[in-house]
C-alpha positions, 0 to 999 in steps of 0.5 A: 607037245610035238612040233615040226621043225621049220628047218628040217621038217622033223617032228620033235618034243617041245617039252623035252629036256634037250630042247629046254637046255638048248633053247631056240624058237618054238618051231626049231628042233634042238639039233637045228638050234645047235647047228645054227650056232645056238639060241638065236632067240631075243635077249632075256629080260627081268623086271625088278621092283624096289619099295619106297614108302607107299610107292614102288620103283619098277626097272626092266633089265635086258641081259646078254645071256641066260647065265647073267640073268639067273645070277642077277635074279638070285642076287636080287632075291637074296639082297632084297629079302624077296620070298623071305618076308623080310625088308632089305637087309644090309650085312655079310649075306649080300650077293655081288652083281659085279661082272654081270652084263645087262642094260636098263630097258625101262625104269619107272620111279615112284614118287617119294612125295606120296602124301602130297607135301612139297 
């Protein structure tokens, strides 16, 4: 898809490898993104879930950079057994999330008392 840059008014391919690598807004060419100090688009978010009985916890996290988001996502999928058809397993294969910078944007905890008992 060809777009026109809002800064230099040059046409660029939105789906090019270079544009995907440097990021930026949809109407900024890769050269202008790099000239202006890199990707200034909003921070990346990631939603994760945890099953509790018949309920589900949902947490939305905000990351400072793409690298931290990708590392957390990889660790979460490994540790939770997502896409493996397994329950959360404890053992030596657990990935660490230490040193990753993120903050919790929103959290919705499921009610563990899902059968109506006190």
